[in-house]
Every structure is written in C-alpha cells, then in structure tokens.
Predicted model as a PDB file, atoms N, CA, C, CB and O in Angstrom, pLDDT in the B-factor column:
MODEL        1                                                                  
ATOM      1  N   GLY A   1      23.209 -37.058  94.809  1.00 88.00           N  
ATOM      2  CA  GLY A   1      22.913 -38.438  94.460  1.00 88.00           C  
ATOM      3  C   GLY A   1      24.435 -38.909  94.191  1.00 88.00           C  
ATOM      4  O   GLY A   1      24.718 -39.946  94.790  1.00 88.00           O  
ATOM      5  N   ALA A   2      25.402 -38.389  93.461  1.00 90.00           N  
ATOM      6  CA  ALA A   2      26.637 -39.266  93.403  1.00 90.00           C  
ATOM      7  C   ALA A   2      27.277 -39.571  94.256  1.00 90.00           C  
ATOM      8  CB  ALA A   2      27.438 -38.965  92.800  1.00 90.00           C  
ATOM      9  O   ALA A   2      27.966 -40.588  94.338  1.00 90.00           O  
ATOM     10  N   GLU A   3      27.090 -38.390  95.333  1.00 95.00           N  
ATOM     11  CA  GLU A   3      28.031 -38.486  96.254  1.00 95.00           C  
ATOM     12  C   GLU A   3      27.428 -39.440  97.263  1.00 95.00           C  
ATOM     13  CB  GLU A   3      28.435 -37.148  96.789  1.00 95.00           C  
ATOM     14  O   GLU A   3      28.398 -39.735  97.961  1.00 95.00           O  
ATOM     15  N   THR A   4      26.393 -40.080  97.730  1.00 95.00           N  
ATOM     16  CA  THR A   4      26.096 -40.901  98.345  1.00 95.00           C  
ATOM     17  C   THR A   4      25.423 -42.097  97.858  1.00 95.00           C  
ATOM     18  CB  THR A   4      25.630 -40.396  99.071  1.00 95.00           C  
ATOM     19  O   THR A   4      24.852 -42.881  98.617  1.00 95.00           O  
ATOM     20  N   GLY A   5      25.501 -42.264  96.382  1.00 89.00           N  
ATOM     21  CA  GLY A   5      25.206 -43.509  95.403  1.00 89.00           C  
ATOM     22  C   GLY A   5      23.618 -43.206  95.348  1.00 89.00           C  
ATOM     23  O   GLY A   5      23.163 -44.280  94.954  1.00 89.00           O  
ATOM     24  N   THR A   6      22.725 -42.481  95.498  1.00 91.00           N  
ATOM     25  CA  THR A   6      21.512 -42.093  95.667  1.00 91.00           C  
ATOM     26  C   THR A   6      20.815 -42.066  94.603  1.00 91.00           C  
ATOM     27  CB  THR A   6      21.443 -41.067  96.199  1.00 91.00           C  
ATOM     28  O   THR A   6      21.257 -41.134  93.930  1.00 91.00           O  
ATOM     29  N   LEU A   7      19.781 -42.677  93.951  1.00 91.00           N  
ATOM     30  CA  LEU A   7      19.170 -42.336  92.577  1.00 91.00           C  
ATOM     31  C   LEU A   7      18.807 -41.027  92.737  1.00 91.00           C  
ATOM     32  CB  LEU A   7      17.939 -43.198  92.105  1.00 91.00           C  
ATOM     33  O   LEU A   7      18.572 -40.529  93.838  1.00 91.00           O  
ATOM     34  N   VAL A   8      18.726 -40.198  91.257  1.00 94.00           N  
ATOM     35  CA  VAL A   8      18.731 -38.980  91.083  1.00 94.00           C  
ATOM     36  C   VAL A   8      17.592 -39.132  90.256  1.00 94.00           C  
ATOM     37  CB  VAL A   8      19.953 -38.323  90.622  1.00 94.00           C  
ATOM     38  O   VAL A   8      17.867 -40.077  89.515  1.00 94.00           O  
ATOM     39  N   ILE A   9      16.314 -38.657  89.948  1.00 93.00           N  
ATOM     40  CA  ILE A   9      15.867 -38.829  88.754  1.00 93.00           C  
ATOM     41  C   ILE A   9      15.212 -37.039  88.533  1.00 93.00           C  
ATOM     42  CB  ILE A   9      14.700 -40.293  88.728  1.00 93.00           C  
ATOM     43  O   ILE A   9      14.369 -36.615  89.324  1.00 93.00           O  
ATOM     44  N   ASP A  10      15.623 -36.356  87.639  1.00 93.00           N  
ATOM     45  CA  ASP A  10      15.773 -34.863  87.517  1.00 93.00           C  
ATOM     46  C   ASP A  10      14.647 -34.835  86.445  1.00 93.00           C  
ATOM     47  CB  ASP A  10      17.397 -34.204  87.044  1.00 93.00           C  
ATOM     48  O   ASP A  10      14.899 -35.025  85.255  1.00 93.00           O  
ATOM     49  N   LEU A  11      13.135 -34.540  87.010  1.00 91.00           N  
ATOM     50  CA  LEU A  11      12.184 -34.319  86.798  1.00 91.00           C  
ATOM     51  C   LEU A  11      12.206 -32.772  85.838  1.00 91.00           C  
ATOM     52  CB  LEU A  11      11.566 -34.495  88.057  1.00 91.00           C  
ATOM     53  O   LEU A  11      11.723 -32.748  84.706  1.00 91.00           O  
ATOM     54  N   ALA A  12      12.674 -31.847  86.319  1.00 89.00           N  
ATOM     55  CA  ALA A  12      13.050 -30.383  85.711  1.00 89.00           C  
ATOM     56  C   ALA A  12      13.414 -30.563  84.358  1.00 89.00           C  
ATOM     57  CB  ALA A  12      14.285 -29.621  86.448  1.00 89.00           C  
ATOM     58  O   ALA A  12      12.734 -30.082  83.451  1.00 89.00           O  
ATOM     59  N   ARG A  13      14.915 -31.526  84.065  1.00 90.00           N  
ATOM     60  CA  ARG A  13      15.340 -31.887  83.061  1.00 90.00           C  
ATOM     61  C   ARG A  13      14.682 -32.756  81.956  1.00 90.00           C  
ATOM     62  CB  ARG A  13      16.214 -32.280  83.441  1.00 90.00           C  
ATOM     63  O   ARG A  13      14.896 -32.589  80.755  1.00 90.00           O  
ATOM     64  N   ARG A  14      13.882 -33.674  82.465  1.00 88.00           N  
ATOM     65  CA  ARG A  14      13.073 -34.501  81.564  1.00 88.00           C  
ATOM     66  C   ARG A  14      11.885 -33.959  81.260  1.00 88.00           C  
ATOM     67  CB  ARG A  14      12.825 -35.744  82.046  1.00 88.00           C  
ATOM     68  O   ARG A  14      11.480 -34.136  80.111  1.00 88.00           O  
ATOM     69  N   LEU A  15      11.137 -33.255  82.112  1.00 88.00           N  
ATOM     70  CA  LEU A  15       9.916 -32.554  81.512  1.00 88.00           C  
ATOM     71  C   LEU A  15       9.865 -31.811  80.554  1.00 88.00           C  
ATOM     72  CB  LEU A  15       9.382 -31.892  82.197  1.00 88.00           C  
ATOM     73  O   LEU A  15      10.620 -30.892  80.870  1.00 88.00           O  
ATOM     74  N   PRO A  16       9.345 -31.537  79.276  1.00 86.00           N  
ATOM     75  CA  PRO A  16       9.294 -30.325  78.909  1.00 86.00           C  
ATOM     76  C   PRO A  16       8.224 -28.927  79.764  1.00 86.00           C  
ATOM     77  CB  PRO A  16       8.941 -30.646  77.524  1.00 86.00           C  
ATOM     78  O   PRO A  16       7.231 -29.160  80.453  1.00 86.00           O  
ATOM     79  N   LYS A  17       8.703 -27.740  79.503  1.00 86.00           N  
ATOM     80  CA  LYS A  17       8.251 -26.720  79.823  1.00 86.00           C  
ATOM     81  C   LYS A  17       6.765 -26.511  79.203  1.00 86.00           C  
ATOM     82  CB  LYS A  17       9.204 -25.813  79.511  1.00 86.00           C  
ATOM     83  O   LYS A  17       6.715 -25.724  78.258  1.00 86.00           O  
ATOM     84  N   ASN A  18       5.803 -26.990  79.529  1.00 89.00           N  
ATOM     85  CA  ASN A  18       4.785 -27.030  78.326  1.00 89.00           C  
ATOM     86  C   ASN A  18       3.608 -26.962  79.191  1.00 89.00           C  
ATOM     87  CB  ASN A  18       4.815 -28.429  77.242  1.00 89.00           C  
ATOM     88  O   ASN A  18       3.474 -27.992  79.852  1.00 89.00           O  
ATOM     89  N   SER A  19       2.767 -26.125  79.383  1.00 90.00           N  
ATOM     90  CA  SER A  19       1.431 -25.835  79.993  1.00 90.00           C  
ATOM     91  C   SER A  19       0.390 -26.619  79.869  1.00 90.00           C  
ATOM     92  CB  SER A  19       0.977 -24.780  79.620  1.00 90.00           C  
ATOM     93  O   SER A  19      -0.734 -26.309  80.264  1.00 90.00           O  
ATOM     94  N   VAL A  20       0.684 -27.701  79.308  1.00 92.00           N  
ATOM     95  CA  VAL A  20      -0.391 -28.600  79.215  1.00 92.00           C  
ATOM     96  C   VAL A  20      -0.004 -29.563  80.339  1.00 92.00           C  
ATOM     97  CB  VAL A  20      -0.571 -29.272  77.748  1.00 92.00           C  
ATOM     98  O   VAL A  20      -0.915 -30.183  80.888  1.00 92.00           O  
ATOM     99  N   LEU A  21       1.442 -29.775  80.791  1.00 93.00           N  
ATOM    100  CA  LEU A  21       1.472 -30.694  81.695  1.00 93.00           C  
ATOM    101  C   LEU A  21       1.308 -30.012  83.433  1.00 93.00           C  
ATOM    102  CB  LEU A  21       2.868 -31.467  81.345  1.00 93.00           C  
ATOM    103  O   LEU A  21       1.306 -30.816  84.366  1.00 93.00           O  
ATOM    104  N   PHE A  22       1.206 -28.820  83.649  1.00 93.00           N  
ATOM    105  CA  PHE A  22       1.471 -28.107  84.516  1.00 93.00           C  
ATOM    106  C   PHE A  22      -0.041 -27.364  84.966  1.00 93.00           C  
ATOM    107  CB  PHE A  22       2.628 -27.270  84.021  1.00 93.00           C  
ATOM    108  O   PHE A  22      -0.680 -26.916  84.014  1.00 93.00           O  
ATOM    109  N   TYR A  23      -0.559 -27.227  86.127  1.00 93.00           N  
ATOM    110  CA  TYR A  23      -1.592 -26.447  86.663  1.00 93.00           C  
ATOM    111  C   TYR A  23      -0.907 -25.010  87.093  1.00 93.00           C  
ATOM    112  CB  TYR A  23      -2.297 -27.254  87.912  1.00 93.00           C  
ATOM    113  O   TYR A  23      -1.370 -23.879  86.948  1.00 93.00           O  
ATOM    114  N   ASP A  24       0.088 -25.337  87.549  1.00 91.00           N  
ATOM    115  CA  ASP A  24       0.984 -23.891  88.140  1.00 91.00           C  
ATOM    116  C   ASP A  24       2.757 -24.604  88.296  1.00 91.00           C  
ATOM    117  CB  ASP A  24       0.158 -23.213  90.257  1.00 91.00           C  
ATOM    118  O   ASP A  24       3.244 -25.716  88.089  1.00 91.00           O  
ATOM    119  N   GLU A  25       3.150 -23.635  88.639  1.00 87.00           N  
ATOM    120  CA  GLU A  25       4.670 -23.726  89.068  1.00 87.00           C  
ATOM    121  C   GLU A  25       5.145 -25.029  89.562  1.00 87.00           C  
ATOM    122  CB  GLU A  25       4.977 -22.754  90.176  1.00 87.00           C  
ATOM    123  O   GLU A  25       6.337 -25.332  89.496  1.00 87.00           O  
ATOM    124  N   ILE A  26       3.926 -26.091  90.231  1.00 88.00           N  
ATOM    125  CA  ILE A  26       4.391 -27.072  91.074  1.00 88.00           C  
ATOM    126  C   ILE A  26       3.408 -28.278  90.582  1.00 88.00           C  
ATOM    127  CB  ILE A  26       4.312 -26.628  92.709  1.00 88.00           C  
ATOM    128  O   ILE A  26       3.790 -29.447  90.528  1.00 88.00           O  
ATOM    129  N   HIS A  27       2.340 -27.929  90.295  1.00 94.00           N  
ATOM    130  CA  HIS A  27       1.381 -29.011  90.138  1.00 94.00           C  
ATOM    131  C   HIS A  27       1.217 -29.568  88.797  1.00 94.00           C  
ATOM    132  CB  HIS A  27       0.130 -28.589  90.566  1.00 94.00           C  
ATOM    133  O   HIS A  27       1.339 -28.826  87.823  1.00 94.00           O  
ATOM    134  N   PHE A  28       0.997 -30.600  88.685  1.00 95.00           N  
ATOM    135  CA  PHE A  28       0.734 -31.669  87.502  1.00 95.00           C  
ATOM    136  C   PHE A  28      -0.655 -31.778  87.015  1.00 95.00           C  
ATOM    137  CB  PHE A  28       1.108 -33.101  87.942  1.00 95.00           C  
ATOM    138  O   PHE A  28      -1.477 -32.270  87.789  1.00 95.00           O  
ATOM    139  N   THR A  29      -1.085 -31.341  85.698  1.00 95.00           N  
ATOM    140  CA  THR A  29      -2.171 -31.826  85.260  1.00 95.00           C  
ATOM    141  C   THR A  29      -2.324 -33.187  85.213  1.00 95.00           C  
ATOM    142  CB  THR A  29      -2.372 -31.374  84.219  1.00 95.00           C  
ATOM    143  O   THR A  29      -1.331 -33.824  85.563  1.00 95.00           O  
ATOM    144  N   SER A  30      -3.536 -33.968  84.791  1.00 94.00           N  
ATOM    145  CA  SER A  30      -3.381 -35.523  84.742  1.00 94.00           C  
ATOM    146  C   SER A  30      -2.505 -35.799  83.691  1.00 94.00           C  
ATOM    147  CB  SER A  30      -4.712 -36.327  84.514  1.00 94.00           C  
ATOM    148  O   SER A  30      -1.770 -36.688  84.123  1.00 94.00           O  
ATOM    149  N   GLU A  31      -2.181 -35.525  82.546  1.00 93.00           N  
ATOM    150  CA  GLU A  31      -1.303 -35.752  81.253  1.00 93.00           C  
ATOM    151  C   GLU A  31       0.025 -35.529  82.194  1.00 93.00           C  
ATOM    152  CB  GLU A  31      -1.566 -34.520  79.720  1.00 93.00           C  
ATOM    153  O   GLU A  31       0.717 -36.514  82.452  1.00 93.00           O  
ATOM    154  N   GLY A  32       0.292 -34.564  82.576  1.00 93.00           N  
ATOM    155  CA  GLY A  32       1.716 -34.337  83.389  1.00 93.00           C  
ATOM    156  C   GLY A  32       1.795 -35.440  84.538  1.00 93.00           C  
ATOM    157  O   GLY A  32       2.764 -36.191  84.427  1.00 93.00           O  
ATOM    158  N   ALA A  33       1.255 -35.589  85.232  1.00 94.00           N  
ATOM    159  CA  ALA A  33       1.189 -36.941  86.098  1.00 94.00           C  
ATOM    160  C   ALA A  33       1.737 -38.216  85.485  1.00 94.00           C  
ATOM    161  CB  ALA A  33      -0.270 -37.273  86.440  1.00 94.00           C  
ATOM    162  O   ALA A  33       2.692 -38.847  85.938  1.00 94.00           O  
ATOM    163  N   ALA A  34       0.993 -38.545  84.347  1.00 91.00           N  
ATOM    164  CA  ALA A  34       0.917 -39.699  83.570  1.00 91.00           C  
ATOM    165  C   ALA A  34       2.504 -39.710  82.937  1.00 91.00           C  
ATOM    166  CB  ALA A  34      -0.405 -39.602  82.402  1.00 91.00           C  
ATOM    167  O   ALA A  34       3.178 -40.727  82.773  1.00 91.00           O  
ATOM    168  N   ASP A  35       2.963 -38.172  82.596  1.00 91.00           N  
ATOM    169  CA  ASP A  35       4.177 -38.455  81.856  1.00 91.00           C  
ATOM    170  C   ASP A  35       5.271 -38.879  83.144  1.00 91.00           C  
ATOM    171  CB  ASP A  35       4.672 -37.003  80.860  1.00 91.00           C  
ATOM    172  O   ASP A  35       6.020 -39.856  83.155  1.00 91.00           O  
ATOM    173  N   VAL A  36       5.138 -37.999  84.040  1.00 93.00           N  
ATOM    174  CA  VAL A  36       6.054 -38.031  85.511  1.00 93.00           C  
ATOM    175  C   VAL A  36       5.784 -39.584  85.985  1.00 93.00           C  
ATOM    176  CB  VAL A  36       5.397 -36.725  86.926  1.00 93.00           C  
ATOM    177  O   VAL A  36       6.744 -40.091  86.566  1.00 93.00           O  
ATOM    178  N   GLY A  37       4.856 -40.246  85.856  1.00 91.00           N  
ATOM    179  CA  GLY A  37       4.791 -41.693  86.005  1.00 91.00           C  
ATOM    180  C   GLY A  37       5.600 -42.302  85.007  1.00 91.00           C  
ATOM    181  O   GLY A  37       6.679 -42.546  85.548  1.00 91.00           O  
ATOM    182  N   TRP A  38       5.619 -42.684  83.770  1.00 89.00           N  
ATOM    183  CA  TRP A  38       6.283 -42.697  82.813  1.00 89.00           C  
ATOM    184  C   TRP A  38       7.801 -42.739  83.098  1.00 89.00           C  
ATOM    185  CB  TRP A  38       5.864 -41.725  82.121  1.00 89.00           C  
ATOM    186  O   TRP A  38       8.406 -43.770  83.391  1.00 89.00           O  
ATOM    187  N   ILE A  39       8.328 -41.564  82.987  1.00 91.00           N  
ATOM    188  CA  ILE A  39       9.998 -41.136  83.425  1.00 91.00           C  
ATOM    189  C   ILE A  39      10.095 -41.999  84.760  1.00 91.00           C  
ATOM    190  CB  ILE A  39      10.340 -39.152  83.817  1.00 91.00           C  
ATOM    191  O   ILE A  39      10.781 -43.017  84.664  1.00 91.00           O  
ATOM    192  N   VAL A  40       9.407 -41.691  86.193  1.00 92.00           N  
ATOM    193  CA  VAL A  40      10.189 -42.403  86.930  1.00 92.00           C  
ATOM    194  C   VAL A  40      10.574 -43.903  86.968  1.00 92.00           C  
ATOM    195  CB  VAL A  40       9.796 -42.145  87.850  1.00 92.00           C  
ATOM    196  O   VAL A  40      11.563 -44.465  87.437  1.00 92.00           O  
ATOM    197  N   ALA A  41       8.999 -44.579  86.043  1.00 89.00           N  
ATOM    198  CA  ALA A  41       9.157 -46.155  86.032  1.00 89.00           C  
ATOM    199  C   ALA A  41      10.441 -46.683  85.171  1.00 89.00           C  
ATOM    200  CB  ALA A  41       7.765 -46.836  85.360  1.00 89.00           C  
ATOM    201  O   ALA A  41      11.136 -47.677  85.379  1.00 89.00           O  
ATOM    202  N   ALA A  42      10.524 -45.815  84.260  1.00 89.00           N  
ATOM    203  CA  ALA A  42      12.218 -45.960  83.594  1.00 89.00           C  
ATOM    204  C   ALA A  42      13.349 -45.997  84.078  1.00 89.00           C  
ATOM    205  CB  ALA A  42      12.623 -45.105  82.894  1.00 89.00           C  
ATOM    206  O   ALA A  42      14.263 -46.815  83.973  1.00 89.00           O  
ATOM    207  N   GLU A  43      13.201 -44.712  84.820  1.00 90.00           N  
ATOM    208  CA  GLU A  43      14.628 -44.493  85.775  1.00 90.00           C  
ATOM    209  C   GLU A  43      14.629 -45.656  86.710  1.00 90.00           C  
ATOM    210  CB  GLU A  43      14.673 -42.964  86.779  1.00 90.00           C  
ATOM    211  O   GLU A  43      15.626 -46.375  86.760  1.00 90.00           O  
ATOM    212  N   LEU A  44      13.663 -45.875  87.398  1.00 90.00           N  
ATOM    213  CA  LEU A  44      13.979 -46.919  88.521  1.00 90.00           C  
ATOM    214  C   LEU A  44      13.736 -48.190  88.060  1.00 90.00           C  
ATOM    215  CB  LEU A  44      13.179 -46.752  89.789  1.00 90.00           C  
ATOM    216  O   LEU A  44      14.492 -49.023  88.561  1.00 90.00           O  
ATOM    217  N   CYS A  45      12.873 -48.654  87.213  1.00 89.00           N  
ATOM    218  CA  CYS A  45      13.223 -50.259  87.128  1.00 89.00           C  
ATOM    219  C   CYS A  45      14.452 -50.917  86.588  1.00 89.00           C  
ATOM    220  CB  CYS A  45      12.286 -50.864  86.357  1.00 89.00           C  
ATOM    221  O   CYS A  45      14.640 -52.086  86.924  1.00 89.00           O  
ATOM    222  N   PRO A  46      15.428 -50.255  85.694  1.00 88.00           N  
ATOM    223  CA  PRO A  46      16.720 -50.962  86.162  1.00 88.00           C  
ATOM    224  C   PRO A  46      17.301 -50.880  87.621  1.00 88.00           C  
ATOM    225  CB  PRO A  46      17.764 -50.469  85.339  1.00 88.00           C  
ATOM    226  O   PRO A  46      17.786 -51.914  88.080  1.00 88.00           O  
ATOM    227  N   MET A  47      17.296 -49.930  88.261  1.00 88.00           N  
ATOM    228  CA  MET A  47      17.926 -50.003  89.568  1.00 88.00           C  
ATOM    229  C   MET A  47      17.295 -51.055  90.575  1.00 88.00           C  
ATOM    230  CB  MET A  47      17.867 -48.625  90.179  1.00 88.00           C  
ATOM    231  O   MET A  47      17.983 -51.689  91.376  1.00 88.00           O  
ATOM    232  N   ILE A  48      15.884 -51.183  90.454  1.00 88.00           N  
ATOM    233  CA  ILE A  48      15.186 -52.265  91.178  1.00 88.00           C  
ATOM    234  C   ILE A  48      15.431 -53.880  90.830  1.00 88.00           C  
ATOM    235  CB  ILE A  48      13.756 -51.968  90.968  1.00 88.00           C  
ATOM    236  O   ILE A  48      15.651 -54.817  91.597  1.00 88.00           O  
ATOM    237  N   GLN A  49      15.293 -53.838  89.186  1.00 87.00           N  
ATOM    238  CA  GLN A  49      15.986 -55.259  88.755  1.00 87.00           C  
ATOM    239  C   GLN A  49      17.144 -55.683  89.258  1.00 87.00           C  
ATOM    240  CB  GLN A  49      16.276 -55.344  87.450  1.00 87.00           C  
ATOM    241  O   GLN A  49      17.321 -56.838  89.646  1.00 87.00           O  
ATOM    242  N   ARG A  50      18.140 -54.636  89.287  1.00 87.00           N  
ATOM    243  CA  ARG A  50      19.725 -54.703  89.861  1.00 87.00           C  
ATOM    244  C   ARG A  50      19.759 -55.248  91.362  1.00 87.00           C  
ATOM    245  CB  ARG A  50      20.483 -53.071  89.878  1.00 87.00           C  
ATOM    246  O   ARG A  50      20.295 -56.303  91.701  1.00 87.00           O  
ATOM    247  N   LYS A  51      19.209 -54.502  92.062  1.00 88.00           N  
ATOM    248  CA  LYS A  51      19.138 -54.476  93.695  1.00 88.00           C  
ATOM    249  C   LYS A  51      18.421 -55.641  94.131  1.00 88.00           C  
ATOM    250  CB  LYS A  51      18.370 -53.166  94.328  1.00 88.00           C  
ATOM    251  O   LYS A  51      18.881 -56.313  95.054  1.00 88.00           O  
ATOM    252  N   PHE A  52      17.111 -56.022  93.447  1.00 88.00           N  
ATOM    253  CA  PHE A  52      16.066 -56.852  93.902  1.00 88.00           C  
ATOM    254  C   PHE A  52      15.901 -58.117  92.838  1.00 88.00           C  
ATOM    255  CB  PHE A  52      14.712 -55.948  94.045  1.00 88.00           C  
ATOM    256  O   PHE A  52      14.806 -58.681  92.853  1.00 88.00           O  
ATOM    257  N   ALA A  53      16.693 -58.498  92.116  1.00 83.00           N  
ATOM    258  CA  ALA A  53      16.789 -59.231  91.037  1.00 83.00           C  
ATOM    259  C   ALA A  53      16.053 -60.678  91.297  1.00 83.00           C  
ATOM    260  CB  ALA A  53      18.263 -59.314  90.680  1.00 83.00           C  
ATOM    261  O   ALA A  53      15.573 -61.360  90.391  1.00 83.00           O  
ATOM    262  N   GLU A  54      16.048 -60.970  92.463  1.00 85.00           N  
ATOM    263  CA  GLU A  54      15.141 -62.316  92.853  1.00 85.00           C  
ATOM    264  C   GLU A  54      13.910 -61.848  93.205  1.00 85.00           C  
ATOM    265  CB  GLU A  54      15.673 -63.239  94.097  1.00 85.00           C  
ATOM    266  O   GLU A  54      13.229 -62.846  93.441  1.00 85.00           O  
ATOM    267  N   PHE A  55      13.220 -60.794  93.377  1.00 80.00           N  
ATOM    268  CA  PHE A  55      11.709 -60.520  93.232  1.00 80.00           C  
ATOM    269  C   PHE A  55      11.038 -60.097  92.022  1.00 80.00           C  
ATOM    270  CB  PHE A  55      11.371 -59.584  94.070  1.00 80.00           C  
ATOM    271  O   PHE A  55       9.837 -59.880  91.861  1.00 80.00           O  
ATOM    272  N   THR A  56      12.172 -59.994  91.037  1.00 76.00           N  
ATOM    273  CA  THR A  56      11.732 -59.031  90.157  1.00 76.00           C  
ATOM    274  C   THR A  56      11.968 -60.067  88.745  1.00 76.00           C  
ATOM    275  CB  THR A  56      12.679 -57.440  90.287  1.00 76.00           C  
ATOM    276  O   THR A  56      12.963 -60.782  88.624  1.00 76.00           O  
ATOM    277  N   ASP A  57      10.829 -59.985  87.706  1.00 74.00           N  
ATOM    278  CA  ASP A  57      10.839 -60.820  86.838  1.00 74.00           C  
ATOM    279  C   ASP A  57      12.247 -60.499  85.669  1.00 74.00           C  
ATOM    280  CB  ASP A  57       9.352 -60.762  86.289  1.00 74.00           C  
ATOM    281  O   ASP A  57      13.204 -59.747  85.850  1.00 74.00           O  
ATOM    282  N   SER A  58      11.970 -61.274  84.602  1.00 65.00           N  
ATOM    283  CA  SER A  58      13.138 -60.647  83.397  1.00 65.00           C  
ATOM    284  C   SER A  58      12.626 -59.687  82.631  1.00 65.00           C  
ATOM    285  CB  SER A  58      13.683 -61.692  82.285  1.00 65.00           C  
ATOM    286  O   SER A  58      13.402 -59.230  81.791  1.00 65.00           O  
ATOM    287  N   GLY A  59      11.399 -59.182  82.674  1.00 71.00           N  
ATOM    288  CA  GLY A  59      10.622 -58.235  81.512  1.00 71.00           C  
ATOM    289  C   GLY A  59      11.708 -57.120  81.423  1.00 71.00           C  
ATOM    290  O   GLY A  59      12.435 -56.718  82.331  1.00 71.00           O  
ATOM    291  N   ASP A  60      11.664 -56.775  80.331  1.00 81.00           N  
ATOM    292  CA  ASP A  60      12.111 -55.306  79.969  1.00 81.00           C  
ATOM    293  C   ASP A  60      11.759 -54.016  80.835  1.00 81.00           C  
ATOM    294  CB  ASP A  60      11.541 -55.018  78.658  1.00 81.00           C  
ATOM    295  O   ASP A  60      10.625 -54.010  81.314  1.00 81.00           O  
ATOM    296  N   CYS A  61      12.319 -53.269  81.016  1.00 82.00           N  
ATOM    297  CA  CYS A  61      11.997 -52.025  81.753  1.00 82.00           C  
ATOM    298  C   CYS A  61      11.297 -51.051  80.567  1.00 82.00           C  
ATOM    299  CB  CYS A  61      13.471 -51.322  82.488  1.00 82.00           C  
ATOM    300  O   CYS A  61      11.864 -50.979  79.477  1.00 82.00           O  
ATOM    301  N   PRO A  62       9.957 -50.247  80.826  1.00 77.00           N  
ATOM    302  CA  PRO A  62      10.131 -49.253  79.956  1.00 77.00           C  
ATOM    303  C   PRO A  62      11.068 -48.094  79.514  1.00 77.00           C  
ATOM    304  CB  PRO A  62       9.390 -48.885  80.125  1.00 77.00           C  
ATOM    305  O   PRO A  62      11.704 -47.601  80.446  1.00 77.00           O  
ATOM    306  N   THR A  63      11.277 -47.574  78.326  1.00 77.00           N  
ATOM    307  CA  THR A  63      12.158 -46.986  77.708  1.00 77.00           C  
ATOM    308  C   THR A  63      11.171 -45.538  77.568  1.00 77.00           C  
ATOM    309  CB  THR A  63      12.719 -47.862  76.349  1.00 77.00           C  
ATOM    310  O   THR A  63       9.976 -45.530  77.273  1.00 77.00           O  
ATOM    311  N   LEU A  64      12.069 -44.289  77.880  1.00 72.00           N  
ATOM    312  CA  LEU A  64      11.268 -43.129  77.240  1.00 72.00           C  
ATOM    313  C   LEU A  64      11.469 -43.162  75.862  1.00 72.00           C  
ATOM    314  CB  LEU A  64      11.650 -41.734  77.742  1.00 72.00           C  
ATOM    315  O   LEU A  64      12.488 -43.688  75.416  1.00 72.00           O  
ATOM    316  N   PRO A  65      10.609 -42.658  75.113  1.00 65.00           N  
ATOM    317  CA  PRO A  65      10.457 -42.390  73.616  1.00 65.00           C  
ATOM    318  C   PRO A  65      11.277 -41.147  73.737  1.00 65.00           C  
ATOM    319  CB  PRO A  65       8.825 -42.204  72.939  1.00 65.00           C  
ATOM    320  O   PRO A  65      11.535 -40.536  74.774  1.00 65.00           O  
ATOM    321  N   GLY A  66      11.711 -40.822  72.308  1.00 59.00           N  
ATOM    322  CA  GLY A  66      12.520 -39.881  71.746  1.00 59.00           C  
ATOM    323  C   GLY A  66      11.473 -38.252  72.088  1.00 59.00           C  
ATOM    324  O   GLY A  66      11.767 -37.273  72.773  1.00 59.00           O  
ATOM    325  N   ASP A  67      10.318 -38.530  71.337  1.00 55.00           N  
ATOM    326  CA  ASP A  67       9.207 -37.491  71.749  1.00 55.00           C  
ATOM    327  C   ASP A  67       8.160 -37.842  72.257  1.00 55.00           C  
ATOM    328  CB  ASP A  67       8.749 -36.789  70.847  1.00 55.00           C  
ATOM    329  O   ASP A  67       7.541 -38.759  71.717  1.00 55.00           O  
ATOM    330  N   ARG A  68       7.521 -37.073  73.733  1.00 57.00           N  
ATOM    331  CA  ARG A  68       6.611 -37.265  74.472  1.00 57.00           C  
ATOM    332  C   ARG A  68       5.575 -37.973  73.789  1.00 57.00           C  
ATOM    333  CB  ARG A  68       6.273 -36.182  75.002  1.00 57.00           C  
ATOM    334  O   ARG A  68       5.044 -38.993  74.229  1.00 57.00           O  
ATOM    335  N   SER A  69       5.237 -37.302  72.481  1.00 54.00           N  
ATOM    336  CA  SER A  69       3.713 -37.899  71.996  1.00 54.00           C  
ATOM    337  C   SER A  69       3.673 -39.304  71.939  1.00 54.00           C  
ATOM    338  CB  SER A  69       3.247 -37.438  70.518  1.00 54.00           C  
ATOM    339  O   SER A  69       2.644 -39.870  72.308  1.00 54.00           O  
ATOM    340  N   SER A  70       4.733 -40.022  71.491  1.00 53.00           N  
ATOM    341  CA  SER A  70       4.713 -41.486  71.650  1.00 53.00           C  
ATOM    342  C   SER A  70       4.596 -42.034  73.248  1.00 53.00           C  
ATOM    343  CB  SER A  70       6.076 -42.030  70.970  1.00 53.00           C  
ATOM    344  O   SER A  70       4.811 -43.244  73.321  1.00 53.00           O  
ATOM    345  N   MET A  71       4.365 -41.528  74.252  1.00 58.00           N  
ATOM    346  CA  MET A  71       4.188 -42.191  75.433  1.00 58.00           C  
ATOM    347  C   MET A  71       2.794 -42.966  75.542  1.00 58.00           C  
ATOM    348  CB  MET A  71       4.351 -41.201  76.504  1.00 58.00           C  
ATOM    349  O   MET A  71       1.763 -42.471  75.088  1.00 58.00           O  
ATOM    350  N   PRO A  72       2.820 -43.906  76.018  1.00 55.00           N  
ATOM    351  CA  PRO A  72       1.601 -44.448  76.231  1.00 55.00           C  
ATOM    352  C   PRO A  72       0.607 -43.536  77.161  1.00 55.00           C  
ATOM    353  CB  PRO A  72       1.852 -45.787  76.811  1.00 55.00           C  
ATOM    354  O   PRO A  72       1.013 -42.853  78.101  1.00 55.00           O  
ATOM    355  N   ARG A  73      -0.552 -43.620  76.810  1.00 53.00           N  
ATOM    356  CA  ARG A  73      -1.844 -42.962  77.576  1.00 53.00           C  
ATOM    357  C   ARG A  73      -2.763 -43.614  78.142  1.00 53.00           C  
ATOM    358  CB  ARG A  73      -2.589 -42.252  76.862  1.00 53.00           C  
ATOM    359  O   ARG A  73      -3.692 -43.022  78.691  1.00 53.00           O  
TER     360      ARG A  73                                                      
ENDMDL                                                                          
END                                                                             
C-alpha cells in the first residue's frame, strides 16, 4: 500500500483471534462482520473526507474503541 499510495486496512492485525468472530479460517460470524464493518468505517472515513470533502459532511468519523466490547452492536 505504501508503495502505491493505496489505503490498506489490516484486518488480521485489527481483529482478535476469537472463535466468536469466525465460523472458520476466513468466514466471519455476524458479530465478526459487525466488527469488520466498524473497523473499515473507522479506517476509510478519514480518507474519504480528505479526498472527497465536497461530498461529505463535517461530521466526525467513527473511532475504534480500545477494547471491542465497547463497539456499537
């Protein structure tokens, strides 16, 4: 990503290795999918606001909580 200026969202680093989040090695449970959505939104929002400011509101981007238990459900 750094070489081409492409945003990379490293889910392998961001998601805890927890069987509650995965059905198997690559498929997310509903809870895992919700966490993925939250992580992607928090990472993608600042880039979208920078690149497409004329199409975004001035609202705050979601932030990732320190522990996943405080993520919205």
